[in-house]
N, C-alpha and C positions, 0 to 999 in steps of 0.2 A: 797483625795481618800477614806481613811478609817476613817477620822475625824468624819463624821456624824454618821457612824455606831457605833463607840465606844464613841460618845458624847465627843469629844475633840475639843478644840478651834483651835489647830494647831498640827503639827507633833512634838511629844515630843523628838524624837531621830534624829533630823536633824543633819547633819554633820557640818553645819556652827556653829562655836563657838558663844555661847550666854551666857553672864554672868547671865542672869535671871535663867538659868537652872543649875547653878553651885551647885553641891552637896558638902556641907562642910565636906568632909571626913577628916580623921585624917591627912593624908599627905598634903592635900590642906590647911588645917588650919595651919599646921606647916610652909608650904612654904610661906603663906601670912604673918605669923608672922615674918619670917626671912626677907622678903622683906621690911616690915614696919620698922623693926629694922634697917636694913641697910640704908634706906632712911632717917629716923629720926636722926640717929647718924652720918650722912654724912661720912659713911665709905668709904673704897676704892671700889674695884670692887665687884659686886654682881653677882654670877653665879648660875643659875637655870637650871638643866638638867632633862631630862626624855625621855622615849621611844616615838616613833611615836604614836600620839593619846593619850598620857597620860594626856592631859589637860593643856599643858603649855600656849597655846594661850588664852584659857578661863581664866586661872589664871592671865595672864598678863592684860587682859581687865578688870577683876575685880579689880585688883590693881590700874589701871589707873583711873577707875571710882571712886575709894575711895579717890583720891587725892583732895586737896583743890585748891582754885584759886591761891595760892601762889607757885604753882609748874608748871613749863613749861616742857612739854614732847616732845621729838623728837624721832621718831621711824624709824628705818632702817629695811626694810623687805627684800630687795634684797641684799644678801651678796656676790654675785659673782662679786665683785668689787675690783679694785686696791686701794691702799691707798688714792690717790687723789680723785677718784670717791667716796670713802667712806666719806671723809670729805665734798665733795660737797653735797652728799645726806643728810647728817645730817644738813648742813647749810640750804638747801632748806626747810627741814621740820621745821626748826626754823623760817622760814620766811625771810631768808637772800638770797641775790642774788650773788653767787660767779662767775658768768659768766665773762670770760675775765680776771680774776685775776690770778696772780701767786700764787704758794703755800704759800710763806711767807705772801703775802697780804691777802690770805684767812684766815690763822691762826691769823693774826692781827685783821681782822674783827670779827672773832669768839671770840677772847679774849676780845675785847672791848664790844661785846654783852653780854658775860658772866659777865663782871664787872658791866655793867649797870643793868643786872637782879639782881645780888646780892645786888647792892645799893638800888634797889626797893624792896628788901625783898623777892625775888623769887628764888626758887631752880630750876636748870635746870637738867633734867634727859635725858640721852641718852640711849634708849632701843634698843638693837640689837637682833632681832629674827633670828632663824636659824644660830646662830653664828658658828656652826660646819663647815660651808662652807667657812669661812673666811680664806684667805691665811695667811701664817706666816708674810709676810711684812705688811698686813692689821692689824693683831693683834698687831704687834709692833707699828704701827701708833696709834692704840687705846691707847696703853700704854703711848705714848708721849702726847696724848690729856689729859690724867689724870694729867699731870704736870701743867696744867693751874690751878693755885691756888693762894690764898692770904696767908698772914702770919698765918692766923688762920684756914682756911678750904679750901677744894677743891671747885673750881668753877663749876665743871662738875661731876655729879654722873653717873656712867656707869653701866648698867645691861646687862649681856650676858645671853641669853636664847638659849638653843640648845639641841640636842640629846646627848646620852652618848659619841659619838665620840668627842664631845667638850672637855670632861675631858681628853681623851687620847691625844688630841692635846696640851692642856695646860700643860701636863706633859713632853713635849719635853724640852730638855736642852736649846734650843734657847730662850724659853719663860720663863726662870726662873725669870727674873725681873718682868714680868707681874704676874706670879703665886704668887710671894711674896706680891703683892698688893691686892690679893683677901682676903677680910675679912669676907664675907658671902657666903656660898656655900650650896646648898641643891639639893638633887636628888629626883624626884617624883617616888615613887615606885608604882607598880600596886595595884589595890584594892583587898582585900581578898574577900572570899565568902559572909561574912556578909555585908561588905561595898557594894558589887555588888548588893545585894538585896535591900539595902536602896537607892542606886544610881538609880536603875531602877524605883522603886516605887515613889521616889522623883520627877523624871521628869514626870511620869504619873500624879501625883497629881497636878503638876504645870500646865499641859495642859488640865486637865479635866474640864468640864463645871459644873457638879453638883457632883454626887457621884464619888470619885476618882476610876479610874480603877487600879487594882492591879494584879501583876503577882504572882502566888503561889511560895513558896520557892523552890520546885523541878524545876520549870521553870528557876528561877534565878540561881540555882546551875548548871543547864545544860548550861546556857549562860556563867557563870563564867568559867566552865571547858573548854569551847572551846575558849573563848576570853583571858583567862589568866589574867583577871582583867584589861585589857587595855580599857579605856573608849570609844575610837573610835570603837573598835571591838564590844564592848557591844552595842553601838548605832546601828551598822550595823545589828547585829543579832536581836535585839529587833524591829527595824523598819521593817525588812523583816518578822518577826513573825506576826506583825499587818497586813501587806499586805496579807500574806497567810490566816490569820484568817478571814479577810474581804472577800477574794475571796471564801472561803468555808463557809461563813456565820456562823462562830463559835464565839459567843459573849464571851465565856470563853476560855482563853488560857491555854492549858495544856502542859505537858512535851512531849507528843508524837508529838504535832504540832511543838514544838521547835526543836526536833530531826530531823524531816523532813526538816525544814528550814535549819538547820546546814548542813545536808547531801547535800542539793541542793547548798548551798553556797560553800561547799568544792568541789563539782563537777565542779563548774564554776571558782574556784580559787580565789574567792573574798576575803576570809579570810587569804590567804597566807598559808605558811607551818604550820602544826599543831605542837604546842609546847607541851612538856611533863612536867607538873609542878612537877612530882615526880622524874625527872631525877636528879641524884646526880653527882656532879662534881668529877672527878677523883682526888684523894688525893695522893700526893707524900710524903712519910714519911720524916720528917725533919732529917737531919744528922748533928751532931755538926761539926762546921767548924774546930775544933781542931782535929777531927778524920781524916781529909784529909790533906796530906802534902801540904805545901804552893806551891812548884813548880808545883805539879800536879794540884792543884786548879787553879793556875794562867794560866797554859797551857790549861786547859779545858774551863776556862771562856773567854780567849782572843778570840778564834774563834767565840764563840757565840756572844760576844759583837760586834766584827767586822761585823759579818753577820747581826745583827740587825741594826747596823749603816748603812751598805750598802743598806739594804732593805728600811730603812727609807728615805735615800737620794734618792733612785730610785723612791719611791712613791712620794716624794716631787717634784722631777723633772717632773714626769708624770703629777701631779696635776697642776704644774705651766704651763706646755705646754698646757694642756687642758684649763686652765683659759685664757691663752694668745690667743688661737684659738677662744675661745668664745668671747673675747673682740674684736678680729679682725672682726668676723662675725657681731657683734653688730654694729661696726663702719661702715661696708659695708652697712648694712641695714639702718643705719641712713643717710649715704650719698645718698643712693638710694631714700629714702623718701624725702630728700631735693630736689633732682633733679625732682622728680615727682611733688612736691609742686610748684617748679618754673615753670614747664611746665603747670600745671593747672592755675597758675597765669597769664602766658602769654596768654593762650587761653581765659581766662576770660576777660582780657583787650581787646583782639581782638573782642570778642563777644560784649562787651559793646560799642566799637567804631562803629561796623557795625550796632548795634541796634540804636545808636544815629543818625547815618547818615540816616537810614531808617525813623526814626521818623521825622527828619528835612525835608526830601523830602515830606513826607505825609502831613506835616503842611503847605506847600507852596500852595497859591490859584492857580487855573487853569487859564491860560491866552489864550484868543482867538487870533489866528494869521490869517492875511489876506492871501489869496492864493498867492503864489509866481509865478510871470510870468516866462515863459520859457526864458532862457537866449539866445536862438537862434531860429529864427533869431531875430535881434534887431527890436523893434517896430517902430523905426523912419526910418528905411531903407525900402523903397518901392522896390518891385521886379523890376529889370531892364527890359525894353521892348525888346523883342526878335525881330530881323529883320525878316520880312515876306518873305519867300522864296517860290516861286511857282515852282512846278515841271513842266516839259514839257507837260505832259498829262493834267494837270490842266489848263495850259495856252491855250492849244488847245481847251479844252472844253469851256473856256470862249470866245474864238474867234468864236466858232460855234454859239454862241447866237447873233452875230451881224447881222443886216439886209443884205440880198442879198448874204449870204454865200453860200447857196446851189445852188443858180442860177449861181453864178460865177463858182462853182465847175462843174456844168453840161456843161456850155459853154466851159470850159477848156477841158473837156473830149471829147466833140464832135468837137472841133476845131472851134467853132463858135465864131467870135469876139464879144465881149461884148461892147455894147454902153456905152459910158461914160456919166454918169448922174451926175448932181450936187448933188443928194441925197447921192450918194455913196461916195462922197468925204468926 
């Protein structure tokens, strides 16, 4: 749309993660360093968290691209899975076929694969994105997978990447054993105003054809003030600014244009609720524990702890019910798809059969047939001769044609005797 107007090869602020446009900010450099350290040292679990749109996926893709051929990577993107489905997803991404296997057989196959990979000098990484959606049983299953090890090192390196909710989930008492195995943990903070300016102009320079397009500092400051330094929101505002500038034929982007864009995006709700970077958290003054009598402190803390435990249990039950319902619907959809596939297969077989029959009939030569005589009456049977029956009137007519008829009739009427002649006899 605006690429030709601003002399760009492509859209520099597309929302699809692209490692080519990764800006090496301080937080991203540190995160990559932590990732490389955890992988090279064969540490336990590696946990990377960050807000929505903070660049976790781009960071992950950059890390995977930097790995050598001695590393095998399995990625699990759909985390709304039960423990068995999670293992199946990881095995499928590793090129294994777990269909029809029991869980012990699956774990045995996975263990043998990991041993063979380690014998070949390759490291196996299991990267789980959006890990904040994992259920507690699934997280416990992941901890059990980390038990696959030799006498010297782990056979499987596990990296959990998710939103800040993942940290809250890992702090639960039920996951204490998993939490103790986390050796590398890093949280991606938003960019500051200086980094936001460098981030925007870095992506513009990457996409420019000749002279790099730059946003002035007041423009990037306005973008940072509304986005809070979150890369995804920065991309949304910057991309919309280029669209507006192209529509109004403004080759130079200024702060007034950005403010118009932000107002329009806020009106449509694209940017979500406005955050206040200057908001201060409420601070409760610390009171020495010795100043509070032990019975009073225990009585005050007990209801709060019980309330928190009850709320956590309620939320866990609700989450488990929702995950169960989601799995049930997925199973129904899968069953329905199988039925439709079977119906399509039957119809296709019938169609092929009818088509084959039609082609066979069309391939047969035409045969001339002699006309078939009628079955009745039979040709050999001649019609029977009917007896000749004469009616009285016809007999009288025939007699009238004999010689002397009228003469005899006249003599009879007049009473004159008729001479007997030899001719009349």
